[in-house]
N, CA, C and O of each residue as an XYZ file, in Angstrom:
496
protein
N    -121.365    140.035     30.685
C    -121.155    139.274     31.847
C    -119.957    138.352     31.711
O    -119.162    138.222     32.642
N    -119.823    137.713     30.557
C    -118.720    136.791     30.288
C    -117.366    137.588     30.259
O    -116.329    137.100     30.709
N    -117.431    138.828     29.712
C    -116.262    139.631     29.608
C    -115.782    140.039     30.996
O    -114.577    140.012     31.244
N    -116.670    140.415     31.907
C    -116.270    140.809     33.269
C    -115.653    139.667     34.028
O    -114.693    139.853     34.776
N    -116.209    138.463     33.834
C    -115.662    137.263     34.510
C    -114.256    136.964     33.965
O    -113.384    136.542     34.726
N    -114.032    137.166     32.715
C    -112.735    136.924     32.090
C    -111.688    137.945     32.643
O    -110.527    137.594     32.851
N    -112.109    139.165     32.866
C    -111.237    140.184     33.381
C    -110.902    139.878     34.865
O    -109.765    140.068     35.298
N    -111.898    139.408     35.627
C    -111.654    139.089     37.014
C    -110.672    137.918     37.126
O    -109.781    137.928     37.976
N    -110.839    136.921     36.273
C    -109.915    135.727     36.264
C    -108.516    136.190     35.891
O    -107.533    135.732     36.474
N    -108.417    137.104     34.914
C    -107.098    137.628     34.496
C    -106.433    138.392     35.613
O    -105.227    138.261     35.823
N    -107.194    139.182     36.329
C    -106.664    139.912     37.495
C    -106.146    138.960     38.585
O    -105.066    139.161     39.139
N    -106.923    137.946     38.873
C    -106.546    136.957     39.888
C    -105.258    136.248     39.426
O    -104.337    136.027     40.212
N    -105.224    135.908     38.157
C    -104.031    135.184     37.589
C    -102.816    136.106     37.680
O    -101.759    135.662     38.127
N    -102.925    137.355     37.280
C    -101.787    138.276     37.353
C    -101.352    138.546     38.795
O    -100.159    138.609     39.092
N    -102.331    138.704     39.680
C    -102.014    138.903     41.093
C    -101.224    137.723     41.683
O    -100.245    137.880     42.412
N    -101.711    136.554     41.323
C    -101.028    135.300     41.812
C     -99.609    135.262     41.220
O     -98.650    134.943     41.922
N     -99.486    135.582     39.956
C     -98.161    135.567     39.304
C     -97.194    136.593     39.981
O     -96.026    136.277     40.207
N     -97.664    137.762     40.286
C     -96.838    138.752     40.960
C     -96.401    138.240     42.364
O     -95.240    138.374     42.751
N     -97.353    137.661     43.097
C     -96.948    137.096     44.404
C     -95.906    135.989     44.308
O     -95.006    135.904     45.144
N     -96.024    135.172     43.324
C     -95.044    134.083     43.124
C     -93.674    134.696     42.798
O     -92.658    134.274     43.352
N     -93.647    135.670     41.917
C     -92.359    136.338     41.517
C     -91.742    137.002     42.713
O     -90.549    136.823     42.958
N     -92.507    137.767     43.475
C     -91.997    138.488     44.638
C     -91.597    137.496     45.701
O     -90.602    137.739     46.385
N     -92.287    136.414     45.887
C     -91.941    135.435     46.869
C     -90.611    134.782     46.494
O     -89.869    134.401     47.400
N     -90.284    134.637     45.275
C     -89.018    134.041     44.819
C     -87.887    135.001     45.060
O     -86.730    134.579     45.065
N     -88.163    136.283     45.263
C     -87.061    137.236     45.518
C     -86.775    137.390     47.034
O     -85.972    138.233     47.434
N     -87.416    136.595     47.834
C     -87.178    136.768     49.307
C     -85.762    136.444     49.586
O     -85.146    135.580     48.962
N     -85.243    137.189     50.578
C     -83.834    136.969     51.009
C     -83.749    135.791     51.927
O     -84.500    135.692     52.897
N     -82.830    134.885     51.626
C     -82.628    133.764     52.510
C     -81.531    134.112     53.479
O     -80.678    134.953     53.197
N     -81.558    133.445     54.652
C     -80.510    133.728     55.620
C     -79.163    133.253     55.120
O     -79.111    132.341     54.295
N     -78.058    133.843     55.592
C     -76.753    133.442     55.070
C     -76.436    132.061     55.508
O     -76.783    131.636     56.610
N     -75.730    131.319     54.583
C     -75.308    129.938     54.853
C     -74.015    129.995     55.725
O     -73.881    129.212     56.665
N     -73.138    130.850     55.438
C     -71.927    131.087     56.202
C     -71.672    132.556     56.357
O     -72.253    133.365     55.633
N     -70.812    132.925     57.288
C     -70.522    134.356     57.535
C     -69.018    134.498     57.604
O     -68.364    133.883     58.446
N     -68.465    135.322     56.705
C     -67.002    135.552     56.688
C     -66.539    136.741     57.458
O     -65.365    136.823     57.820
N     -67.441    137.689     57.728
C     -67.074    138.872     58.469
C     -65.997    139.641     57.700
O     -66.078    139.795     56.481
N     -65.007    140.113     58.420
C     -63.919    140.886     57.835
C     -62.638    140.077     57.696
O     -61.534    140.617     57.631
N     -62.824    138.777     57.654
C     -61.605    137.900     57.631
C     -60.792    138.075     56.382
O     -59.564    138.074     56.466
N     -61.414    138.229     55.199
C     -60.633    138.338     53.953
C     -59.676    139.564     53.991
O     -58.503    139.480     53.627
N     -60.220    140.655     54.431
C     -59.385    141.882     54.490
C     -58.261    141.711     55.481
O     -57.123    142.072     55.179
N     -58.534    141.179     56.640
C     -57.488    140.984     57.670
C     -56.492    139.904     57.271
O     -55.320    139.996     57.636
N     -56.913    138.902     56.547
C     -56.018    137.871     56.082
C     -55.034    138.485     55.052
O     -53.828    138.240     55.086
N     -55.607    139.286     54.147
C     -54.729    139.950     53.139
C     -53.691    140.828     53.813
O     -52.521    140.829     53.431
N     -54.139    141.593     54.845
C     -53.185    142.465     55.571
C     -52.101    141.668     56.278
O     -50.940    142.076     56.328
N     -52.498    140.532     56.820
C     -51.555    139.701     57.561
C     -50.477    139.120     56.558
O     -49.277    139.128     56.835
N     -50.970    138.632     55.413
C     -50.073    138.070     54.422
C     -49.110    139.141     53.858
O     -47.931    138.888     53.614
N     -49.667    140.323     53.669
C     -48.855    141.401     53.145
C     -47.774    141.941     54.124
O     -46.639    142.205     53.727
N     -48.157    142.095     55.402
C     -47.273    142.701     56.385
C     -46.438    141.695     57.192
O     -45.276    141.946     57.511
N     -47.056    140.563     57.509
C     -46.373    139.523     58.332
C     -45.838    140.074     59.639
O     -44.711    139.775     60.034
N     -46.660    140.890     60.315
C     -46.219    141.433     61.618
C     -47.206    140.947     62.731
O     -48.259    140.371     62.456
N     -46.819    141.201     63.926
C     -47.618    140.699     65.076
C     -48.983    141.381     65.134
O     -49.983    140.745     65.469
N     -49.026    142.645     64.814
C     -50.296    143.401     64.851
C     -51.296    142.830     63.853
O     -52.455    142.609     64.204
N     -50.875    142.590     62.630
C     -51.790    142.091     61.598
C     -52.219    140.636     61.946
O     -53.353    140.236     61.680
N     -51.297    139.869     62.540
C     -51.639    138.526     62.952
C     -52.723    138.566     64.044
O     -53.687    137.802     64.005
N     -52.548    139.451     64.993
C     -53.513    139.609     66.071
C     -54.929    140.058     65.543
O     -55.971    139.597     66.009
N     -54.884    140.976     64.555
C     -56.187    141.415     63.997
C     -56.845    140.274     63.239
O     -58.060    140.099     63.337
N     -56.086    139.498     62.494
C     -56.646    138.362     61.771
C     -57.182    137.353     62.776
O     -58.268    136.811     62.569
N     -56.481    137.091     63.822
C     -56.899    136.146     64.859
C     -58.232    136.631     65.480
O     -59.163    135.847     65.665
N     -58.295    137.916     65.789
C     -59.553    138.453     66.393
C     -60.718    138.436     65.421
O     -61.859    138.233     65.836
N     -60.457    138.646     64.129
C     -61.572    138.569     63.165
C     -62.095    137.168     63.037
O     -63.296    136.958     62.863
N     -61.162    136.160     63.125
C     -61.589    134.766     63.090
C     -62.445    134.410     64.328
O     -63.465    133.730     64.223
N     -61.994    134.892     65.497
C     -62.725    134.661     66.748
C     -64.112    135.285     66.691
O     -65.080    134.709     67.187
N     -64.206    136.489     66.074
C     -65.458    137.141     65.963
C     -66.400    136.316     65.026
O     -67.585    136.173     65.324
N     -65.888    135.800     63.941
C     -66.672    134.967     63.028
C     -67.199    133.722     63.792
O     -68.359    133.340     63.641
N     -66.325    133.104     64.612
C     -66.776    131.940     65.374
C     -67.906    132.336     66.316
O     -68.913    131.631     66.384
N     -67.771    133.420     67.030
C     -68.828    133.838     67.980
C     -70.082    134.166     67.266
O     -71.164    133.737     67.667
N     -69.959    134.952     66.168
C     -71.148    135.384     65.417
C     -71.898    134.197     64.846
O     -73.123    134.113     64.931
N     -71.131    133.272     64.255
C     -71.758    132.058     63.658
C     -72.454    131.223     64.669
O     -73.514    130.659     64.397
N     -71.869    131.130     65.855
C     -72.515    130.329     66.928
C     -73.822    131.000     67.372
O     -74.837    130.326     67.546
N     -73.796    132.325     67.554
C     -74.968    133.053     67.945
C     -76.109    132.943     66.922
O     -77.278    132.809     67.283
N     -75.736    133.003     65.646
C     -76.734    132.967     64.593
C     -77.128    131.549     64.160
O     -78.074    131.346     63.399
N     -76.399    130.622     64.652
C     -76.682    129.180     64.300
C     -76.334    128.838     62.872
O     -76.997    128.010     62.247
N     -75.301    129.467     62.351
C     -74.853    129.196     60.979
C     -73.415    128.539     61.039
O     -72.711    128.642     62.043
N     -73.045    127.897     59.968
C     -71.747    127.249     59.946
C     -70.630    128.261     59.752
O     -70.783    129.299     59.108
N     -69.485    127.896     60.352
C     -68.271    128.669     60.075
C     -67.775    128.312     58.719
O     -67.741    127.126     58.388
N     -67.368    129.301     57.869
C     -66.961    128.964     56.530
C     -65.799    127.980     56.491
O     -65.010    127.889     57.431
N     -65.708    127.238     55.375
C     -64.639    126.246     55.271
C     -63.234    126.897     55.277
O     -62.982    127.894     54.600
N     -62.375    126.312     56.040
C     -60.996    126.813     56.083
C     -60.649    127.701     57.227
O     -59.473    127.831     57.567
N     -61.626    128.322     57.841
C     -61.400    129.299     58.953
C     -60.905    128.607     60.186
O     -59.977    129.095     60.831
N     -61.504    127.457     60.547
C     -61.005    126.750     61.728
C     -59.551    126.285     61.479
O     -58.729    126.300     62.395
N     -59.254    125.889     60.274
C     -57.881    125.491     59.951
C     -56.932    126.642     60.016
O     -55.817    126.492     60.515
N     -57.342    127.812     59.519
C     -56.425    128.999     59.637
C     -56.185    129.344     61.106
O     -55.064    129.693     61.477
N     -57.209    129.253     61.939
C     -57.078    129.555     63.323
C     -56.144    128.524     63.956
O     -55.336    128.892     64.808
N     -56.224    127.236     63.570
C     -55.355    126.240     64.132
C     -53.891    126.524     63.754
O     -52.989    126.327     64.567
N     -53.664    126.988     62.515
C     -52.315    127.310     62.069
C     -51.798    128.512     62.868
O     -50.617    128.550     63.212
N     -52.635    129.470     63.161
C     -52.199    130.603     64.024
C     -51.824    130.117     65.391
O     -50.827    130.559     65.961
N     -52.621    129.198     65.935
C     -52.365    128.645     67.280
C     -51.016    127.864     67.279
O     -50.311    127.858     68.288
N     -50.675    127.231     66.185
C     -49.377    126.584     66.063
C     -48.223    127.598     66.101
O     -47.186    127.348     66.716
N     -48.419    128.734     65.442
C     -47.333    129.750     65.431
C     -47.180    130.350     66.842
O     -46.108    130.833     67.208
N     -48.274    130.309     67.628
C     -48.202    130.897     68.974
C     -47.893    129.796     70.018
O     -47.979    130.044     71.221
N     -47.541    128.600     69.560
C     -47.215    127.443     70.386
C     -48.350    127.027     71.290
O     -48.120    126.642     72.436
N     -49.554    127.096     70.803
C     -50.743    126.552     71.520
C     -51.180    125.292     70.781
O     -52.203    125.281     70.097
N     -50.399    124.244     70.928
C     -50.676    122.993     70.181
C     -51.966    122.334     70.514
O     -52.586    121.722     69.645
N     -52.400    122.433     71.745
C     -53.688    121.767     72.140
C     -54.860    122.482     71.422
O     -55.794    121.855     70.922
N     -54.757    123.830     71.399
C     -55.842    124.522     70.719
C     -55.774    124.275     69.160
O     -56.797    124.171     68.484
N     -54.569    124.193     68.663
C     -54.447    123.894     67.248
C     -55.097    122.579     66.900
O     -55.821    122.467     65.910
N     -54.833    121.590     67.721
C     -55.439    120.256     67.479
C     -56.957    120.332     67.514
O     -57.650    119.764     66.670
N     -57.457    121.060     68.526
C     -58.911    121.202     68.639
C     -59.538    121.849     67.432
O     -60.596    121.414     66.978
N     -58.896    122.904     66.891
C     -59.481    123.576     65.737
C     -59.259    122.806     64.436
O     -60.095    122.899     63.537
N     -58.176    122.053     64.300
C     -58.083    121.151     63.178
C     -59.220    120.155     63.191
O     -59.804    119.853     62.150
N     -59.541    119.636     64.385
C     -60.567    118.641     64.554
C     -61.970    119.303     64.235
O     -62.833    118.667     63.630
N     -62.158    120.551     64.648
C     -63.437    121.253     64.326
C     -63.580    121.361     62.815
O     -64.663    121.124     62.281
N     -62.500    121.716     62.115
C     -62.558    121.832     60.661
C     -62.934    120.484     60.057
O     -63.786    120.399     59.172
N     -62.311    119.476     60.531
C     -62.581    118.128     60.050
C     -64.036    117.692     60.277
O     -64.662    117.095     59.401
N     -64.560    118.006     61.478
C     -65.922    117.618     61.844
C     -66.963    118.419     61.079
O     -68.027    117.894     60.751
N     -66.666    119.709     60.786
C     -67.686    120.530     60.141
C     -67.668    120.453     58.654
O     -68.701    120.688     58.028
N     -66.560    120.141     58.051
C     -66.450    120.037     56.608
C     -65.767    118.725     56.241
O     -64.542    118.610     56.290
N     -66.584    117.737     55.873
C     -66.079    116.370     55.533
C     -65.039    116.408     54.487
O     -64.106    115.607     54.525
N     -65.150    117.334     53.513
C     -64.180    117.390     52.420
C     -62.743    117.666     52.895
O     -61.766    117.350     52.215
N     -62.659    118.262     54.076
C     -61.334    118.651     54.547
C     -60.641    117.492     55.334
O     -59.492    117.649     55.746
N     -61.288    116.396     55.534
C     -60.730    115.335     56.330
C     -59.352    114.908     55.923
O     -58.489    114.831     56.798
N     -59.066    114.623     54.677
C     -57.729    114.212     54.280
C     -56.634    115.248     54.593
O     -55.535    114.909     55.032
N     -56.969    116.491     54.356
C     -56.002    117.589     54.603
C     -55.790    117.759     56.112
O     -54.662    117.944     56.571
N     -56.869    117.696     56.864
C     -56.728    117.876     58.362
C     -55.960    116.684     58.908
O     -55.130    116.879     59.796
N     -56.176    115.490     58.448
C     -55.399    114.318     58.911
C     -53.908    114.535     58.606
O     -53.039    114.262     59.434
N     -53.644    115.032     57.395
C     -52.270    115.301     56.990
C     -51.644    116.343     57.910
O     -50.525    116.150     58.387
N     -52.337    117.428     58.163
C     -51.806    118.476     59.019
C     -51.618    118.036     60.441
O     -50.632    118.408     61.078
N     -52.532    117.257     60.955
C     -52.400    116.727     62.297
C     -51.136    115.825     62.421
O     -50.408    115.848     63.414
N     -50.936    115.042     61.356
C     -49.741    114.229     61.321
C     -48.496    115.013     61.155
O     -47.503    114.776     61.843
N     -48.530    115.934     60.263
C     -47.405    116.821     59.946
C     -46.857    117.566     61.154
O     -45.645    117.682     61.331
N     -47.760    118.064     61.973
C     -47.417    118.823     63.132
C     -47.366    117.928     64.407
O     -47.336    118.420     65.535
N     -47.359    116.682     64.184
C     -47.269    115.691     65.348
C     -48.309    115.891     66.417
O     -48.034    115.820     67.615
N     -49.566    116.155     65.924
C     -50.681    116.342     66.842
C     -51.631    115.152     66.887
O     -52.550    115.095     67.704
N     -51.382    114.208     65.990
C     -52.222    113.014     65.912
C     -51.838    112.024     67.018
O     -50.657    111.825     67.300
N     -52.822    111.425     67.620
C     -52.554    110.482     68.744
C     -52.153    109.133     68.207
O     -51.889    108.213     68.981
């Protein structure tokens, strides 16, 4: 009788251990989403043409939309990259808006964003 009870307790203990281990392997939702931006950024830096710039711009816009739909943060630096693209296209108001978004979403970027806003004469 004592041996059977010991086996039952051992089975319960092993079953609980397996559940704990498997529960620890659960997939957590992504913290940020980069999409295809790395590939498109590399292509843009390599080619420096209008087509690769447009593809990189579109990949950033896709990440912004996807992140908003999924309720996750846009990765650090992407708002800033988009703002720099807007500056090259002479959309200074949009550039200022996206520099500010970077600053608001990532506190660590505040000194750099302030510098860039001042550098490009976008600071009020």
